[in-house]
C-alpha angles and dihedrals in degrees: 000000000000115000094234094244096097099249093105093233118157122230088208095055108121100185132031120194094186115149092203106129091212094054118100131207097029128142091262098049087048095052095044114019101033091043088058089045089053090051087052094049099044099027107041109011111102091206090069102022093060090062094059088051088068091063116095097225138025089244090057091047091052091048090050091056094049092045090050092051092046092050089050093059097072089043090054092045090052090052091048091053091049090050093049092049091051091049089054092046096054101027100044107030089158087076091060103053111193091001094065119126120251092246144332119293118272092243134002088234091063096038097109093044091049091051091051093047098042106029110031125078117253098258096050087042091062093045093051092051091047089054091046094052092044093051090047095050092044089056101043093042093060092047095050090045090052091050094050093043091052090048094053097042099043105029115015097042089053094048094043108029124176099037121136121261092251089061092052090047092055090049090048092053090048086050092057090057094044096047089044089057092044091053091048091056089047091050089054089051090052091061089069094038095055092083098183096313119144110258099246095052090045094050093048090042090057090056090061092069088077100022095059094068096033097052091044090053091044095053093041095054096036097046105024101027091223135124143092135214090264097046090047091055090043091051091051092051094045092049092053090045095050092050091045093049093050094055111117093228093051089049089052091052091052102038105019130249120321116254110276113254094008117150121231092263091051097052119106111259096258092052092043092056092044088054092062115113112267092247092064092048089048092051090051092048090051092052093051095046090049090058091043092053091046091060088074093078130233114347121231113261094240090053092053094050097039 
C-alpha cells in the first residue's frame, strides 16, 4: 500500500534496512541511536530512574524495566493501528463509500484532533479529550516532579544544609512551578525549531540536547571508570553545543539557506550533515562527550559505584 506521497513506501513495512543517513526508524538507527536513547532514558533520566529506586532489590528494578518495556509494546501497536486507520480514512476515501470524509485534514499534526472533533459523536468526543488531557498531565507531572526533586536533592540541599523537611518541601513545590514555566517557554521555542520535521522525530530529537552529555558521562564512568567534576560538566556542555550546532535552522543561520531543489548529494557539507537523521547526530555527540569526560582522568571508586 503506497503512502500516497509518491515515494512508494509501505505503511505495513516492519523493518527498513535503508542506508540513507537522512532516513529515520531504520534497522541501523534502532540498533545504534535508539539503543543509546534507551540508555539515556532508563540509565540517566530521573523521570524513569526514580521509579526503579522504589524497588527493594536490583533484580526487582531490572524486572520493572523489562515489564515496562513489554507492556509498552501493545500500547505502541494500538497507536500504530489507529494511525494506519486514520491514514486510510483520509488518504483513501474511495474505500469508505458514503462514510468518506469531506476532505483531508489541514495538517498531519492535527489529524487525530480533527477526526475527534469532526467525526466522533459528542459523548465519545468528550471522553476522548478527557483521556488525552489525563495522559498529557500524567506524563508532564512526573517529569516536572523529577526536575524539582533533582534540584532540591542535588543542588539546594547542598547549598542550604540543615533546614527542616518542611522547608525543602516548600522549595520543591516552588520548583515544580518554576520548572513548569521553564518547560512552557521551551515548548514555545520548539514551535520555531521544528522546521518541518515529523512530530515524533522532533520530540525525540529534543531529548538529545540533554541526553548527549548524560549518556556520554554515563558510559565513560561505567565502562572506562574515568571522569572528574570538571570533565563531566564540560561533557554536558559539549553535548548540548553539538546537538545545537547540528540543527538545520542553526546551520541555515550560519551558512545561509540550502540551494532550492538540491538533492542530498548536492547540498553543501554543513547542510548535508544537518540533514542527517537525529539518531546519527546523537550518536556522534555521545561519542564526543564520552571522550571529553574521559579527559578528566581516573574516576574515584566511590563515584563509579554511586
